[in-house]
N, C-alpha and C positions, 0 to 999 in steps of 0.2 A: 576462574572457571575454565577448565581444560576442554579443548575440542578433541575429538577423536581424529588422530592422523590419518587413519585409513578411510575417512569419510569426508575429508576436505576437498576432493577432486571436483565433485559437483558444484559446491558453493563457490569455489574459486573460478571454475569455468564460467559460471553464471555471472560472477562479479566481472570478469573480463568482457563478456557480451555486453553487459550493462554499461560499462565504462566505454567501449567502442561505439556502442549505439548512441550514447550521450554526446560524444564527440562528433560523430557523423552528423547528428541533428544540429549541432552548433555550426557546422561549416558547409554541409552538402545542400545544394539547391536552395539556398536562401533567397527569398525574394519578399518584397513588401506587400503582402497580401492580407496583412492583419489590419485591425482598426487604427487609425491614425498613421498609416503606413508603416506600422511595425513589421519587421522582417521575421520570417518563419522558415525554419529548417524544413527539407523535404517538402518544398512549397507546392510542387505539382500534385503530389499525392493528398497532402493535407487540404489543399484548396478544393480538390475534386470532391473529397469526402464531405468536407464543410458545406459545399454547394448543394450536395444531395440531402444532407440531414437538416440543416438549419437549426433553429432553437425550438426545443419542446419541454415546456414548463413541467408536464407531468412526469417525464422522465426524470427532470431535475429534482423534483420533490421526492421521487422514489429513491434516487441515489442518496439523498439527504437522509432519509428514513434509515436505509441500510447503514449509512456512516453512523447514525445515532445508535443503532443496535450494536455496532461494532464497539462504540464507546462503553455501552453496558457490559459487554464481555470483559473489556479492560478493567472496568470497575469490580466485576465479580471475581477476577483473579487478585485484584489488589485487596480485596476483603479476605480472600483465602490466605494471602500471605500476611496480612496484618494479624489475623486470628492465630496463625501458626507461630508468628514472632511473639505474640503476648503469651501464649501457652508455654513456649519453650525458652522464651527470653534468649534466644540465639539466632543471629541472622543466617549462620551456617546451616541451621536445621530447618530454615524455610525451604531449602532444597533447590537443586539447579533448575528444575522445571519452571518454578515461580521466579527466581532471580534471573533466569535466562530471558524470561518474558520481560522483565524489567529492562534489561539491556536492549532487547529488540525494540521495545516501545521508545526507548531513548535514541536509538539509532533512527527510527522513523522521524522523530521530532528533529534531529540534527539534519536529516536529509531536507525536511520541509524548510528549516530556516536557511540552509546553504542555498537552495535554489530560489528562495525568496530574494536573497541578496544577489545572486548570479542569474538573472533571468535569460534563458535560452529562447524561450517563446512566451508571448503574451497571449491571453485569451482571444478567441475569434470574434468575441462580441462583449458588450457591456451587459450584464445581467440587470433585470428590472431593479430600480433603486441605486445602482452603482454609478459613480461619477468618474472613477479612475479606472484605468486598465489594471488587472491583476496578472501576476505570472501565472503560467500555465503548464510548465514542464518541470517535473513529472506531475501527472494528476494526482493531487493529494488524496482525493476521495478513493481512488483506485489503490494508491500505496496503503492508506490505512485500512481499507476494507480487506485487502488480500493479505496483508501482513497480520492483521489481527485474527481473522477467521482461519487462515492458513496455519498459523502457529497454535491456534486453539485446538485444531484437530489432533495435533501432536500432544498438546498439553493434557487434554481431556483423556487421551489414551493412557498416558503416563500417570495421572492422578487417580483416575477411576477405572483402572484395568479390570475387566471382568463385569462391570456394571452393564445392565441391558440397555439403559438410557444413552450409552456413550454412542453407539451407532445412530441413534436418532439425531443426537446433537452434531455428529459429524456429517450427515446428510443435510441437515439444516444449514450448518456452515458453508457447505460447498454450493448448495442452491443460492444462498445469499451472496456468496462471491460472484457467482455468474450473473445473478440478477443485478447486483450493484455495478459490476464493470460494464456490462451491457447498457444498462440505464444511464450510466455516465457518458458513454459514447453517443447514444441516441439523443441524449439531451442537448448535444451540440454546443456545450460550454468549453469543450477542449478539442484541440487538434487531435487527429487520431494517433499520431505518434506520441502524444503526452499519455494517452491511455497505455500504449505499448510500454513506454518507460516506466509508468507506475506499476504495472504488472512485473517487469523485469526486475525492478528495485526490490519489490516485495518478495518475488521468488528467491532472490539472493539472500535477503534477511532470513527468510524461513528455512532455507537451506542450511545456513550457518547455525540456526537455533536447533534444527534437527541433528546437527553433527555435535551438539554439546552432549548428547547422551543422557540416559536417565539417571535420577538421583542415587 
């Protein structure tokens, strides 16, 4: 799957910003403000935001709902790809649009596993029913929601160009991204910089996906 050379500037710049932000979070203004004295990057900022927000179970559930809808979108593209594969009996004919989504989803999974093994921040609190601290950077909900719905806007346009319902789907995706990210922040289960990181990672992935071009 070839990337368009003239469209790599934006994703590469976003990648650089994301890496720099992650490194800064790992080393700048770290202080033991988390549960069980766990250290947190950008402690002054994150501590101030956490003290204002606290935990909100309603927003937590809203972000979970948006996450579930994102997984439904993933499943819908998987079905489209599977039907095309069965009909054509050729992976190549599934097309760059669907195959690119597969690569993007794999990248999301790799990022999730990698930062689970390399904890930069732990969550600011134990959620109801939890007994052990979970890694917090980047916010996996934000990463998944923005990556899935952001790439879906591109994919729907490429797959269903000219269809009246594409605009409705795009508006719904954008609204869900905004609601999901805001709800995750207001839920208080992540530090503010975890949300920023999740957004940056997803913007980077979606930009690379956009650079793949049409089928």
